[in-house]
C-alpha positions as CSV (number, residue, x, y, z in Angstrom):
1,M,-32.4,-29.3,49.5
2,P,-31.9,-31.8,46.6
3,I,-34.3,-29.7,44.4
4,L,-32.4,-26.5,45.1
5,S,-29.1,-28.3,44.5
6,G,-30.3,-29.7,41.2
7,S,-31.7,-26.3,40.2
8,R,-28.4,-24.7,41.0
9,G,-26.6,-27.2,38.8
10,A,-29.0,-26.6,36.0
11,T,-28.5,-22.9,36.3
12,Q,-24.7,-23.3,36.2
13,A,-25.0,-25.6,33.2
14,I,-27.2,-23.0,31.4
15,L,-24.7,-20.3,32.2
16,I,-21.8,-22.4,30.9
17,I,-23.6,-23.1,27.7
18,R,-24.6,-19.4,27.3
19,R,-21.0,-18.4,27.8
20,D,-19.8,-20.9,25.2
21,V,-22.4,-19.7,22.7
22,V,-21.3,-16.1,23.3
23,Q,-17.6,-17.0,22.9
24,R,-18.3,-18.9,19.6
25,M,-20.3,-15.9,18.3
26,V,-17.5,-13.5,19.1
27,L,-15.0,-15.9,17.5
28,M,-17.1,-16.2,14.4
29,L,-17.6,-12.4,14.2
30,C,-13.8,-11.9,14.4
31,A,-13.2,-14.5,11.8
32,T,-15.8,-13.0,9.4
33,T,-14.4,-9.5,9.9
34,L,-10.8,-10.8,9.2
35,A,-12.0,-12.6,6.1
36,L,-13.8,-9.6,4.7
37,Y,-10.9,-7.3,5.5
38,S,-8.5,-9.6,3.8
39,M,-10.7,-9.9,0.7
40,Q,-11.0,-6.1,0.5
41,S,-7.3,-5.7,1.0
42,L,-6.5,-8.2,-1.8
43,A,-9.0,-6.6,-4.1
44,H,-7.6,-3.1,-3.5
45,H,-3.9,-3.8,-3.4
46,G,-1.6,-5.2,-6.0
47,W,-1.4,-4.9,-9.7
48,A,-3.7,-7.7,-10.9
49,W,-6.4,-5.1,-11.9
50,A,-3.9,-3.2,-14.1
51,E,-2.5,-3.9,-17.6
52,E,1.0,-5.2,-17.7
53,E,2.0,-2.6,-20.3
54,Q,2.8,0.9,-19.1
55,S,1.2,4.0,-20.6
56,E,1.9,7.7,-20.5
57,L,-0.8,10.2,-19.8
58,K,-0.4,14.0,-20.2
59,G,-2.8,16.5,-18.8
60,T,-3.6,19.0,-16.1
61,I,-4.1,18.2,-12.4
62,A,-7.8,18.8,-11.4
63,E,-7.6,17.6,-7.8
64,I,-5.1,16.3,-5.3
65,S,-6.0,14.0,-2.4
66,M,-3.4,12.8,0.1
67,A,-5.9,10.8,2.1
68,P,-5.3,7.1,2.9
69,P,-5.4,4.4,1.8
70,H,-3.7,5.9,-1.2
71,P,-3.0,9.4,-2.2
72,A,-4.7,10.1,-5.6
73,L,-4.9,12.7,-8.3
74,R,-7.6,13.6,-10.7
75,V,-6.1,14.5,-14.0
76,K,-7.9,16.1,-17.0
77,A,-6.3,14.6,-20.1
78,H,-5.7,16.7,-23.2
79,D,-8.8,14.9,-24.8
80,G,-11.0,16.3,-21.9
81,R,-11.5,13.0,-20.1
82,L,-11.0,13.0,-16.3
83,W,-8.6,10.3,-15.0
84,Q,-8.3,8.8,-11.5
85,I,-4.6,8.3,-10.8
86,D,-3.7,6.2,-7.8
87,L,-0.3,7.0,-6.2
88,A,1.6,4.7,-3.8
89,N,0.7,4.3,-0.2
90,P,1.2,7.5,1.9
91,N,4.7,6.6,3.2
92,Q,6.0,5.5,-0.2
93,T,4.5,8.6,-1.9
94,Q,6.2,10.8,0.6
95,R,9.5,8.9,0.1
96,S,9.2,9.7,-3.6
97,G,9.3,13.4,-2.6
98,F,5.7,14.1,-3.6
99,T,3.6,15.8,-1.0
100,G,0.3,17.8,-1.1
101,D,2.4,20.9,-1.6
102,S,4.4,19.5,-4.6
103,A,1.7,20.4,-7.1
104,R,-1.5,22.4,-7.4
105,P,-4.7,22.0,-9.5
106,G,-4.0,23.5,-12.9
107,D,-0.4,22.2,-13.0
108,D,0.7,20.2,-16.1
109,I,1.5,16.6,-15.3
110,T,2.8,13.5,-17.1
111,V,1.9,10.2,-15.6
112,L,3.7,6.9,-16.4
113,G,1.7,4.0,-15.1
114,N,-0.5,1.0,-15.6
115,R,-4.0,1.5,-16.8
116,T,-6.9,-0.6,-15.6
117,K,-7.8,-3.6,-17.7
118,E,-11.4,-2.2,-18.0
119,P,-11.2,-0.5,-21.4
120,N,-13.8,2.3,-20.8
121,K,-12.6,3.2,-17.3
122,T,-10.2,6.1,-16.9
123,H,-8.1,4.8,-14.0
124,M,-4.4,4.3,-13.7
125,K,-1.8,3.4,-11.1
126,A,1.2,5.7,-11.3
127,V,4.7,4.4,-11.2
128,R,6.1,7.9,-11.9
129,I,4.6,11.3,-12.1
130,T,6.4,14.4,-13.5
131,V,5.2,17.9,-12.4
132,G,7.1,21.1,-13.2
133,G,10.0,19.1,-14.7
134,K,10.5,17.2,-11.4
135,Q,10.0,13.4,-11.4
136,Y,8.5,11.5,-8.5
137,D,9.1,7.8,-8.7
138,M,6.3,6.1,-6.7
139,Y,7.4,2.6,-7.7
140,P,11.0,2.9,-9.1
141,E,11.4,-0.9,-9.3
142,R,8.5,-1.1,-11.7
143,I,9.5,1.6,-14.2
144,K,10.0,0.3,-17.7
145,E,11.8,2.7,-20.0
């Protein structure tokens, strides 16, 4: 009996250690996932990637995407370059009055926004867009006129 009892105790100890290892692995996986998600979120959101000065871009809408995380437009500028225009988050874009039915590819557009700090990249975050004479203020508090 003493051998069986000792064996049972060893088995229980191994099970406890195994459970602790699994719990730590799950905890580390959760922490790593949270850290990666936070870094991605910080990299994607905010204005740090954009110039402080606002610019105006005029062109023609080439494509409209209302998909999360941010609705976006592709705009063909008068010089022929294709621009990526990020709008606000879906709720904020909708509050501005702009929906997927507000414009169509081929419509003229004026974008007021902040260009990326990367000089050769055609990317802008819109604070206001104007389509068909109607203004849609994505970030009214950021508009500098």
